C-alpha positions, 0 to 999 in steps of 0.5 A, spaced: 498 482 522 493 478 526 489 485 527 488 484 519 486 477 519 481 477 524 477 483 521 474 477 517 473 472 523 468 467 520 473 466 514 479 465 518 475 460 523 473 456 516 480 457 513 483 454 520 478 449 521 479 446 514 486 446 514 486 442 520 481 437 518 486 437 511 492 435 515 489 430 519 485 426 514 492 426 510 496 423 515 490 418 517 492 415 510 497 411 513 492 407 517 488 406 510 494 403 506 497 399 512 490 395 512 490 394 505 497 391 504 496 387 510 489 384 507 493 383 501 499 379 504 494 375 508 490 373 502 483 375 505 480 377 498 473 379 501 477 384 506 481 386 501 475 388 497 472 392 502 478 395 504 480 398 497 473 400 497 473 404 503 480 407 501 477 409 494 472 413 498 476 416 503 481 418 498 476 422 494 474 425 501 481 427 503 481 431 496 475 434 497 477 437 504 484 439 501 480 443 495 476 447 500 482 448 505 486 451 499 480 455 497 478 458 503 485 460 505 487 463 498 481 467 499 483 469 506 490 471 504 486 475 498 481 478 503 487 480 508 491 483 503 485 487 501 484 490 508 492 491 509 492 495 502 486 499 504 488 501 511 495 503 509 492 507 503 487 510 509 494 512 513 497 515 507 491 519 506 490 521 513 497 525 512 497 533 512 500 536 506 507 537 510 507 530 512 505 527 505 511 530 502 516 527 507 516 521 503 517 520 496 510 518 492 514 512 489 515 509 497 508 509 497 507 506 491 512 500 493 508 499 499 502 498 496 504 494 491 511 490 492 510 490 499 503 487 498 506 481 494 512 480 499 507 479 504 503 474 501 509 470 499 513 471 505 508 471 510 501 470 509 502 464 505 507 461 509 504 462 516 498 458 514 502 453 511 506 452 517 499 452 521 497 446 517 504 442 517 504 443 525 497 440 525 500 434 520 506 433 525 502 432 531 497 427 527 503 424 524 507 423 531 500 420 534 500 415 528 507 413 528 507 412 536 501 407 534 505 403 530 511 403 533 514 407 539 522 406 538 521 407 530 518 414 532 523 416 537 529 414 532 525 419 527 524 424 533 532 424 534 534 425 527 529 430 526 532 435 532 538 436 526 532 440 523 533 445 528 539 448 526 536 451 520 533 457 523 539 459 527 543 458 521 539 462 516 534 466 520 538 473 521 541 473 514 534 472 511 531 477 514 537 482 512 536 480 505 529 481 505 529 488 508 535 489 502 530 487 497 524 491 499 529 497 499 532 496 492 525 495 489 522 502 493 528 505 490 527 502 483 520 504 483 522 511 485 527 512 479 522 509 474 516 514 477 521 520 476 523 517 469 516 517 467 514 524 470 520 527 466 519 523 459 518 530 456 524 533 459 528 526 457 526 527 450 527 534 449 534 534 452 536 527 449 537 524 455 536 517 452 543 514 454 543 517 461 536 514 462 537 507 459 544 507 463 540 509 470 535 504 469 539 498 467 543 500 474 537 500 478 534 494 475 541 490 476 541 493 483 534 490 484 535 484 481 542 482 485 538 484 491 532 479 489 538 474 487 541 474 494 535 473 497 533 467 493 540 464 493 539 464 501 532 461 500 534 456 495 540 454 500 535 453 506 530 449 502 536 444 500 539 444 507 532 442 509 531 437 504 537 433 505 536 433 513 528 430 511 531 425 507 536 423 512 530 422 517 526 418 512 532 413 511 533 412 518 526 410 519 526 405 514 532 402 516 530 401 523 523 399 521 526 394 516 530 391 521 523 390 525 520 386 520 526 381 519 525 380 527 518 379 526 516 386 531 512 389 525 508 387 519 509 389 512 503 393 512 506 397 518 512 398 515 508 402 509 504 405 514 510 408 518 513 410 511 507 414 510 506 417 517 514 419 517 513 422 511 508 427 514 512 427 520 518 429 516 515 434 511 512 438 516 519 439 519 522 441 513 516 446 511 516 449 518 524 450 518 524 452 511 518 458 512 521 460 519 526 464 516 521 467 511 516 469 516 522 472 521 525 476 515 518 479 513 518 483 520 521 489 517 516 489 511 510 489 517 513 494 521 513 499 515 506 497 513 504 498 520 507 505 520 504 507 514 497 504 516 497 507 523 500 514 522 496 519 526 496 527 524 501 530 529 501 537 525 494 540 527 490 537 532 485 542 534 478 540 534 474 547 534 470 549 528 472 555 524 468 561 523 470 566 517 465 572 519 471 577 520 477 575 516 484 572 517 489 575 521 497 574 520 502 576 526 509 575 526 509 569 521 516 565 520 517 559 517 522 555 513 522 548 510 528 547 513 530 550 520 536 553 517 533 556 511 527 561 513 522 563 507 518 568 511 520 573 516 515 576 521 509 577 516 504 581 519 497 582 515 490 581 515 485 578 510 478 581 511 472 577 509 469 579 502 475 583 500 480 582 494 488 582 495 493 581 490 500 578 493 506 580 488 513 580 489 519 576 486 520 569 485 522 565 492 520 571 496 514 566 499 508 568 496 506 561 495 508 559 502 504 564 505 497 562 502 499 555 503 500 556 511 493 560 511 490 554 509 493 549 513 498 545 509 504 546 514 504 546 521 511 548 523 511 555 523 512 561 528 507 566 530 500 566 529 494 565 524 487 566 526 481 565 523 476 570 526 479 570 533 481 563 533 488 560 532 489 555 526 492 551 531 486 550 535 481 549 529 479 542 525 484 543 519 479 539 515 474 544 516 478 549 514 480 546 508 472 546 507 472 553 507 478 555 502 479 553 494 486 554 491 488 554 484 495 552 484 500 554 479 501 546 477 494 544 475 493 536 476 487 533 472 485 526 474 485 521 468 477 521 468 472 526 464 472 533 464 466 533 468 469 529 473 475 533 474 470 539 475 465 536 480 470 531 483 464 526 484 460 531 487 453 533 485 451 540 483 445 543 480 445 545 472 445 552 474 451 551 478 455 547 473 453 552 468 455 558 472 462 555 473 463 553 466 461 560 463 466 564 469 472 559 467 471 559 460 470 552 459 464 553 455 468 556 450 472 549 448 466 545 449 463 542 443 470 543 439 474 537 437 468 532 440 470 535 447 464 535 452 463 534 459 464 526 458 470 527 454 476 523 457 482 528 459 488 523 459 493 522 464 494 529 467 490 532 462 494 530 456 488 530 451 488 538 453 492 544 452 495 548 457 489 553 457 484 548 457 487 545 463 487 551 467 480 553 465 478 546 468 482 548 474 478 554 475 471 551 474 473 546 479 474 551 484 468 556 483 463 550 483 464 549 490 462 556 492 467 557 498 468 563 501 475 564 500 479 563 493 486 563 492 489 564 485 496 562 485 498 564 478 491 560 477 490 564 470 497 564 467 496 559 462 490 562 459 490 567 454 490 575 456 483 576 455 480 570 458 484 571 464 482 578 464 475 576 464 475 571 469 479 575 474 474 581 473 468 576 474 471 574 481 473 581 483 466 583 482 463 577 487 461 581 493 461 575 498 468 572 495 474 573 499 479 573 493 487 572 494 491 572 488 498 571 487 500 574 480 506 576 476 501 579 471 501 587 473 495 589 469 494 596 472 486 596 470 486 589 474 490 591 480 486 598 481 480 593 482 483 590 488 482 592 495 489 591 497 496 589 494 501 586 499 508 586 496 513 581 499 
């Protein structure tokens, strides 16, 4: 975790310095109080006035330093969480398609949201608190030794009881924090499932089941949170009892020393103040130690996501596409025991048009996804010109291909943003994509233009409008390879025919179309039909 903290080195140094200074100045209040009381008991009015004036100024200084320490440490925690969240997100984005889908997206959301909150409350804040209280403990120990060695030894002796707390509760706290994190992830997963399937829930009247399942997962998460909180409360209560015991022992010894004339009343007041700063740090340290150690599973999970390396495709060669893509003996299965493709051998030449047809489940979509590097665990050979896909930089391969999927996804932005994907294009390029895709047919109707918001996954648009936008998004990039995976299925037959005809007429475009709409005129325009 320190690697994230040190990315803000100056803020880290300032925060630590202010926390240390705040701890020391707080402990030294004991010396000020001792002098005030001794001056009062001595009846020296001038000394009392001077001491009180000094004390007033000193207390203001202590408050100012405490404020700066709190401000800098709070900012450090927030900046560090921002760095961690950014690093985790980058780790997720480094995954290829195959690796990304190995983990449910709800787990990613939970890590970026819930786990960040747990890191803040159970690790980052406690670590800084422990740092400050360690310094306060050392400073208080020095002040108490200055006042009286024997009282200090009594306090230290009784403080040894505090060491029992981590041993009793540490392992259990870690286990329960891990359980709580897991239940939050499961809750997020189910909640996301219900939100995504809301239409199905309403259509098929699944309200009762959904409510019961929500209540079940909500209760499981609450119970896990309560179990962790209950142990935290026990930890705090035990620490409080032991800290009171230590202070009572210190008061008893100090009171006896006043009776026999060993110390003054001012020293007693100073000892009480200092012992509080000795006992409180011990209580806080042992209260936070189980929380910090209990955060280990969460930190491991965060680091696994942040440090993810793409182990699928590790090639570095730049791809070329002068001749075409050749496939030889291709075999693939999403599970080892369930092969989807069995020894596929075919060729896709540059500039030619291919229609892939076949029954549902025969592997058409799987084939085109393998061509573009979605999955690495295949047998056989895929070559761009004469170079194996395994040797190529898969990111550059993606730059050469555009795919229009069966399931269209639109970001909750404007129509224009969903087409350009925040890249710059000329007016001519944009107009050509709008015309070829048919997006221009619905622009200007119902107040829709390129600045109109599409809503969550295109909720403000019809299915045909969403698919036209997806076609425009692929066309505007003018990549040499375009794959249509039922990419015009939601458009009316005439518009789909027009779009496909225009794509077939583009000489430099290599078009691979998966289709169930067996239009004889269109099929005749393809150079080759691949039947699977």
